[in-house]
C-alpha positions in Angstrom: -105.1 -49.4 -57.9 -108.1 -48.3 -55.9 -110.7 -51.0 -55.2 -113.0 -49.4 -57.7 -110.3 -49.4 -60.4 -109.5 -53.0 -59.5 -113.0 -54.3 -59.9 -113.8 -52.4 -63.1 -110.5 -53.6 -64.6 -111.4 -57.2 -63.8 -114.8 -56.7 -65.4 -113.2 -55.4 -68.6 -110.7 -58.3 -68.7 -107.8 -56.0 -68.0 -104.7 -56.6 -65.8 -105.2 -56.0 -62.1 -102.5 -55.5 -59.4 -104.4 -58.1 -57.3 -107.6 -60.0 -57.1 -110.7 -57.9 -56.2 -112.1 -58.6 -52.8 -115.9 -58.6 -52.6 -117.3 -60.9 -49.8 -120.9 -60.3 -48.8 -121.0 -59.0 -45.2 -124.2 -58.0 -43.4 -124.4 -59.3 -39.8 -120.6 -59.4 -39.7 -120.5 -55.8 -40.7 -123.0 -54.9 -38.0 -120.9 -56.8 -35.4 -117.7 -55.0 -36.6 -119.4 -51.7 -36.1 -121.0 -52.7 -32.8 -124.6 -52.2 -33.8 -127.7 -54.4 -33.6 -128.8 -55.9 -36.9 -132.3 -54.6 -36.5 -130.9 -51.1 -36.5 -128.6 -52.0 -39.5 -131.7 -53.1 -41.6 -133.9 -50.2 -40.5 -131.6 -47.1 -40.7 -129.5 -46.3 -43.7 -127.1 -44.3 -41.6 -126.3 -47.3 -39.4 -125.9 -49.5 -42.5 -123.5 -47.1 -44.2 -121.4 -46.6 -41.1 -121.1 -50.4 -40.7 -120.3 -51.0 -44.4 -117.5 -48.4 -44.3 -116.2 -49.9 -41.0 -116.0 -53.5 -42.3 -114.5 -52.4 -45.6 -111.9 -50.3 -43.8 -111.1 -53.1 -41.3 -110.5 -55.8 -43.9 -109.6 -53.8 -47.0 -112.6 -54.7 -49.2 -112.8 -53.2 -52.7 -116.5 -52.3 -52.4 -119.3 -51.4 -50.0 -122.9 -52.7 -50.4 -126.4 -51.6 -49.5 -127.5 -55.3 -49.1 -129.4 -56.1 -45.9 -132.4 -58.4 -46.3 -134.9 -59.4 -49.0 -137.9 -57.8 -47.5 -137.5 -54.1 -48.6 -139.6 -54.2 -51.7 -142.2 -56.6 -50.2 -142.5 -54.3 -47.2 -143.3 -51.3 -49.4 -145.9 -53.4 -51.2 -147.6 -54.1 -47.9 -146.3 -57.6 -47.0 -146.2 -58.7 -43.4 -142.7 -58.6 -42.0 -141.4 -59.9 -38.7 -138.8 -57.7 -37.0 -136.1 -58.8 -34.5 -133.6 -56.8 -32.5 -130.5 -58.5 -33.7 -131.5 -60.6 -36.6 -132.6 -59.9 -40.2 -136.3 -59.1 -40.7 -138.3 -61.9 -42.3 -141.3 -62.0 -44.5 -144.1 -64.0 -42.9 -144.9 -66.6 -45.5 -148.1 -67.8 -43.7 -149.5 -64.3 -44.4 -148.3 -63.9 -47.9 -149.3 -60.7 -49.6 -150.5 -62.6 -52.7 -152.2 -65.4 -50.9 -154.9 -65.0 -53.6 -153.7 -64.7 -57.1 -156.4 -62.1 -57.9 -154.6 -59.6 -55.6 -151.8 -59.2 -58.2 -154.1 -57.1 -60.4 -154.6 -54.6 -57.5 -150.9 -54.1 -56.8 -149.3 -50.8 -57.9 -145.6 -50.4 -58.5 -144.1 -48.8 -55.3 -142.2 -45.5 -55.7 -138.6 -45.9 -54.5 -138.7 -42.2 -53.6 -141.7 -42.5 -51.3 -141.2 -43.0 -47.5 -140.4 -46.6 -46.9 -137.7 -49.3 -46.9 -136.9 -48.9 -50.6 -136.1 -45.3 -50.1 -134.0 -46.2 -47.0 -131.8 -48.4 -49.3 -131.5 -45.6 -51.8 -130.4 -43.3 -49.1 -127.8 -45.9 -47.9 -126.4 -45.9 -51.5 -126.3 -42.1 -51.5 -124.3 -42.1 -48.2 -122.0 -44.8 -49.3 -121.3 -43.0 -52.6 -120.5 -39.8 -50.7 -118.1 -41.6 -48.3 -116.5 -44.3 -50.4 -117.6 -43.8 -54.0 -114.3 -42.3 -55.2 -112.2 -45.3 -54.2 -114.6 -48.3 -53.9 -117.5 -49.8 -55.9 -120.8 -48.9 -54.4 -123.2 -51.8 -54.8 -126.9 -51.4 -54.8 -129.2 -54.4 -54.5 -132.5 -55.6 -55.9 -134.3 -58.9 -55.8 -134.5 -61.1 -58.8 -137.8 -62.2 -60.3 -138.0 -65.7 -58.8 -137.0 -64.6 -55.3 -139.3 -61.5 -55.3 -142.2 -63.6 -56.6 -141.6 -66.2 -53.8 -141.5 -63.3 -51.3 -144.9 -62.1 -52.4 -146.6 -65.4 -53.1 -144.9 -67.8 -50.6 -142.2 -70.1 -51.8 -144.1 -73.3 -51.7 -147.1 -71.8 -53.3 -145.0 -70.4 -56.1 -143.5 -73.8 -56.8 -147.0 -75.1 -57.3 -147.9 -72.1 -59.5 -145.3 -73.1 -62.1 -147.4 -76.2 -62.9 -150.9 -75.0 -62.0 -150.9 -71.5 -63.5 -148.0 -70.6 -65.9 -149.8 -67.5 -67.1 -150.0 -66.2 -63.5 -146.3 -66.8 -63.0 -145.5 -64.9 -66.2 -147.6 -62.0 -65.0 -146.1 -62.0 -61.5 -142.6 -62.1 -63.0 -143.4 -59.2 -65.3 -144.6 -57.1 -62.3 -141.5 -57.9 -60.2 -139.1 -57.1 -63.1 -140.7 -53.8 -63.7 -140.5 -52.9 -60.0 -136.9 -53.9 -59.7 -135.9 -51.9 -62.8 -137.2 -48.8 -61.1 -135.6 -49.7 -57.8 -132.3 -50.2 -59.6 -132.7 -46.9 -61.4 -133.2 -45.0 -58.1 -130.1 -46.6 -56.6 -128.0 -45.8 -59.7 -129.1 -42.2 -59.7 -128.1 -42.1 -56.0 -124.6 -43.2 -56.8 -124.5 -47.0 -57.1 -121.8 -48.1 -59.5 -122.9 -51.8 -59.6 -126.2 -53.5 -58.9 -126.4 -56.9 -57.1 -129.4 -59.0 -58.1 -130.3 -61.7 -55.5 -132.4 -64.5 -56.9 -132.0 -67.3 -54.3 -135.2 -69.1 -55.1 -134.0 -69.8 -58.6 -131.7 -72.5 -57.3 -134.8 -74.6 -56.2 -136.2 -75.2 -59.6 -135.0 -77.4 -62.4 -133.4 -76.3 -65.7 -136.6 -76.4 -67.8 -138.5 -74.1 -65.5 -135.4 -71.9 -65.1 -135.0 -71.6 -68.9 -138.7 -70.9 -69.5 -139.5 -68.5 -66.7 -136.6 -67.2 -64.7 -133.9 -66.7 -67.4 -136.0 -64.4 -69.5 -136.9 -62.3 -66.4 -133.3 -62.1 -65.3 -132.1 -61.2 -68.8 -134.7 -58.4 -69.0 -133.8 -57.0 -65.6 -130.0 -57.1 -66.3 -130.4 -55.6 -69.8 -132.4 -52.7 -68.3 -129.7 -52.2 -65.6 -127.1 -52.2 -68.4 -129.2 -49.5 -70.1 -128.7 -47.4 -67.0 -124.9 -47.8 -67.4 -124.2 -50.1 -64.4 -122.8 -53.6 -64.4 -124.5 -56.5 -62.6 -123.6 -59.1 -60.0 -126.0 -62.0 -60.0 -126.2 -63.9 -56.7 -128.2 -67.2 -56.5 -127.7 -69.0 -53.3 -127.7 -72.8 -53.2 -126.8 -75.4 -55.8 -126.9 -74.0 -59.3 -125.1 -76.9 -60.9 -128.0 -77.9 -63.2 -128.8 -74.3 -64.4 -125.3 -72.8 -64.4 -125.0 -72.8 -68.2 -128.2 -70.8 -68.6 -127.0 -68.4 -65.8 -124.0 -67.7 -68.0 -126.5 -66.3 -70.6 -128.1 -63.8 -68.2 -125.6 -61.1 -69.2 -124.4 -60.5 -65.6 -120.8 -59.3 -65.5 -120.2 -61.1 -62.1 -121.8 -64.5 -61.2 -121.6 -65.5 -57.6 -121.2 -69.3 -57.2 -122.3 -70.8 -53.9 -120.2 -73.6 -52.4 -122.3 -76.6 -53.6 -121.4 -75.9 -57.2 -117.7 -76.5 -58.1 -116.1 -73.5 -59.8 -114.6 -75.8 -62.3 -118.0 -76.8 -63.5 -119.2 -73.2 -63.6 -116.1 -72.3 -65.6 -116.7 -75.0 -68.2 -120.3 -74.1 -68.5 -119.9 -70.3 -68.8 -116.6 -70.0 -70.6 -113.4 -68.3 -69.8 -114.6 -64.7 -70.0 -117.3 -64.9 -67.3 -116.2 -63.3 -64.1 -116.9 -65.8 -61.2 -117.0 -64.9 -57.5 -116.7 -67.4 -54.6 -117.0 -69.9 -53.5 -115.5 -71.3 -50.3 -118.1 -72.8 -47.8 -119.0 -69.8 -45.6 -119.5 -71.9 -42.5 -117.0 -74.8 -42.7 -114.2 -73.0 -44.5 -114.6 -69.4 -43.5 -116.2 -69.3 -40.1 -114.9 -72.6 -38.7 -111.6 -72.8 -40.5 -108.2 -71.4 -39.7 -106.3 -68.6 -41.6 -104.2 -71.3 -43.3 -107.2 -73.4 -44.3 -109.0 -70.3 -45.6 -106.1 -69.5 -47.8 -105.8 -73.1 -49.0 -109.5 -73.2 -49.9 -109.3 -69.9 -51.8 -106.2 -71.2 -53.7 -108.3 -74.1 -54.9 -111.1 -71.7 -56.0 -108.6 -69.6 -57.9 -107.1 -72.7 -59.5 -110.6 -73.8 -60.7 -111.8 -70.4 -61.8 -108.8 -69.0 -63.5 -108.0 -65.3 -64.1 -111.6 -64.1 -64.4 -112.1 -64.4 -60.7 -113.1 -62.3 -57.7 -112.3 -63.3 -54.2 -115.2 -64.1 -51.8 -117.2 -66.8 -50.0 -120.0 -68.8 -51.6 -122.6 -66.6 -49.7 -122.6 -64.2 -46.8 -119.6 -64.3 -44.5 -121.3 -65.5 -41.3 -121.6 -63.7 -38.0 -118.9 -65.1 -35.7 -116.3 -65.5 -38.4 -112.9 -64.9 -36.8 -111.3 -61.7 -37.9 -108.1 -63.6 -38.5 -110.0 -65.6 -41.2 -111.3 -62.5 -42.9 -107.7 -61.1 -42.8 -106.6 -64.3 -44.4 -109.1 -63.8 -47.3 -107.8 -60.2 -47.7 -104.2 -61.4 -47.6 -104.9 -64.0 -50.3 -106.6 -61.5 -52.6 -103.8 -59.0 -52.3 -101.1 -61.6 -53.0 -102.7 -63.0 -56.1 -103.7 -61.7 -59.5 
């Protein structure tokens, strides 16, 4: 099977020749390709070259346009700090929506206009041309909670949930509409799957998640399904208290970060939900040995059962020994 066939079969609940292999690699991909991360995040050609290089090197079943969470915010006018060899970062002390009244003046950005959103669309296009026949090409958008935190400031958004629920609802509505159009542009460019990153959602409790975040994620995911693409939902951090609701988002793949046991996620979401993860990216993957990596993945597979895709809980860190990545690939190819 090709990587594309393997992943799509897993999502349909069909037999696979081995476990799909879909670890997130960003800085590691840049290092494998020998490029600075600032260039990786700025230039779709550099990103595409690096993603193909890391996928070829370790036998991944997909390539991804993920790079950083600041693309949409950049095109809206947010202040972003740039670094030569680190990911760009939104400057929270100068949040774009430091005043709630500014939301009414924001217009949805055009993903086809010059900017960082178009650069990701072009990365997808290049990846589809170079790998789309044999690998899944993953586009990427921010989820409503993460995107709102990027625009408002994380701490301020947490206060908004209590201080001004109507504003939160309006902000989430804006972000979902923006991300639907961003996903549409990437799918039209050749993305066969869309990743949704909603890291900030792990920082709120189950009541707030159910009231605000879940409806926004469901709306976004349903719209992506209407564009005929499956969804991978990635929420960094501890999702133990909200994992049952996450299972109701409709995402075909749910990434589970290492603080949440896969056994708990499996019980909460049911046998059909495809889970991805979730060895500790630092202690198990970067700082482990090939033998300990395979042992940790064996335990993940035992807890998750057949509806499982091989990967780490979050991004495979820079500095991960290549032998440990090879061990992950070896495990995936020998199971399933």
